C-alpha positions in Angstrom: 28.7 13.1 34.4 32.2 12.1 35.2 31.9 9.1 32.9 30.7 11.5 30.1 33.8 13.7 30.6 36.0 10.7 29.8 34.0 9.6 26.7 35.3 10.3 23.2 33.1 13.1 22.0 34.2 12.9 18.4 33.2 9.2 18.3 29.8 10.1 19.9 29.2 12.7 17.3 30.1 10.3 14.5 27.7 7.7 15.9 24.9 10.3 16.2 25.5 11.6 12.7 25.4 8.1 11.3 22.1 7.5 13.2 20.5 10.7 12.0 21.5 10.0 8.4 20.2 6.5 8.6 16.9 7.7 10.2 16.5 10.4 7.6 17.0 7.8 4.8 14.4 5.5 6.4 11.9 8.4 6.8 12.1 9.1 3.1 10.8 5.6 2.3 7.2 4.5 2.6 6.2 4.2 6.3 6.4 0.5 7.4 5.9 1.0 11.2 8.5 0.9 13.8 12.0 2.2 13.0 14.7 -0.4 12.6 17.6 2.0 13.3 19.2 1.5 16.7 19.7 4.7 18.7 23.3 5.2 19.8 24.1 4.6 23.5 25.5 7.9 24.5 24.5 11.1 26.4 24.1 13.2 23.2 21.6 10.7 21.8 19.2 10.8 24.8 16.5 12.8 23.0 16.5 10.7 19.8 13.7 8.5 21.3 11.3 11.2 20.2 12.2 11.0 16.5 10.0 8.0 15.6 7.1 9.7 17.4 7.7 13.0 15.5 7.9 11.0 12.3 4.5 9.4 13.0 3.1 12.8 14.0 4.3 14.4 10.8 2.8 11.6 8.7 -0.5 11.9 10.7 -0.7 15.6 9.8 0.2 14.9 6.2 -2.6 12.2 6.1 -5.2 14.7 7.5 -4.2 17.1 4.7 -4.5 14.4 2.0 -7.9 13.3 3.4 -9.2 16.8 3.5 -8.1 17.6 0.0 -9.7 14.4 -1.3 -12.8 15.0 0.7 -13.2 18.5 -0.9 -12.8 16.9 -4.4 -15.5 14.3 -3.5 -17.8 17.1 -2.4 -17.2 19.1 -5.6 -17.9 15.9 -7.7 -21.1 15.4 -5.7 -22.2 19.0 -6.3 -22.0 18.4 -10.0 -23.3 14.8 -10.3 -25.5 14.5 -7.2 -23.7 11.3 -6.2 -20.2 10.2 -5.2 -17.9 8.5 -7.7 -17.5 4.7 -7.5 -13.7 5.1 -7.4 -11.3 7.9 -6.6 -9.9 7.5 -10.1 -13.0 9.2 -11.4 -11.8 12.4 -9.7 -8.7 12.6 -11.9 -7.9 15.0 -13.6 -10.9 17.3 -13.1 -10.8 17.4 -9.3 -7.4 15.9 -8.3 -4.2 15.6 -10.3 -3.9 11.9 -9.3 -5.4 9.4 -6.9 -3.9 10.2 -3.6 -1.6 7.7 -1.8 -2.1 6.8 1.8 1.0 8.1 3.7 0.4 5.1 6.0 -0.1 2.7 3.2 2.9 0.6 4.1 4.3 0.8 0.6 4.6 3.1 -2.4 1.5 3.8 -4.4 -1.1 2.4 -2.0 -4.2 4.6 -2.3 -6.5 5.8 0.5 -9.3 3.4 1.3 -12.6 4.6 -0.3 -16.0 3.2 -0.8 -19.4 4.6 -1.7 -22.2 4.1 0.8 -25.9 4.9 1.0 -26.5 4.3 -2.7 -24.1 7.0 -3.8 -25.3 9.6 -1.2 -22.3 9.2 1.2 -18.8 7.7 1.3 -16.2 6.3 3.6 -12.6 7.6 3.0 -9.8 6.7 5.3 -6.1 6.0 5.9 -4.7 3.0 7.8 -3.0 5.2 10.3 0.3 4.4 12.0 -0.6 0.9 13.2 -0.9 -0.1 9.5 -4.0 -2.1 10.3 -7.2 -1.8 8.3 -9.9 -1.3 10.9 -12.5 -0.9 8.2 -12.8 2.8 8.7 -13.3 2.8 12.4 -11.8 6.1 13.5 -9.1 6.6 16.1 -9.9 9.1 18.8 -7.4 11.6 17.2 -5.5 11.3 14.0 -2.4 9.2 14.6 -3.7 7.5 17.7 -3.7 3.7 17.8 -5.7 1.6 17.3 -8.0 3.0 14.6 -7.9 4.5 11.2 -7.7 8.2 10.2 -11.1 8.8 8.8 -12.5 11.7 6.7 -15.3 13.3 8.6 -13.9 12.2 12.0 -10.8 14.4 12.3 -10.6 16.4 15.4 -8.0 18.9 16.7 -6.4 17.9 20.0 -6.5 20.6 22.7 -2.9 21.7 23.2 -2.0 22.3 26.8 -5.6 22.8 27.7 -6.0 25.7 25.3 -8.8 25.7 22.7 -8.0 26.5 19.1 
């Protein structure tokens, strides 16, 4: 603590502000895995280690929402045609405004993974998840866990602090 009292607080705040701005800029771009922004080495920046985790958690939740919205569109299509579409593009514009991008696609305009199974009676819809690896639709235990994909029909809520939702 004595060392901290001798540090230049203004310089620390400038370093931290620069880090936060750089991290925010990186977070606005397509997810590509681990952050490449170095965390400042000062007492104020100690809790910044959790920012990349929070970013992945946010994208995992966003991915669940995109999958659920797409899954509902697929069910609606099936209710009308008694089979699932060959491609997600067939849902546009009647069921979705556009083909949804995978938040973990690793680049802009990379769609969710989708394929029809069971002769049109079922489907596989999934996101790569934060490890950016295509595990062929093998679900992770929970959305955002690694390894594994975030798979429609295999999305569970984690028990928070032992409490059931």
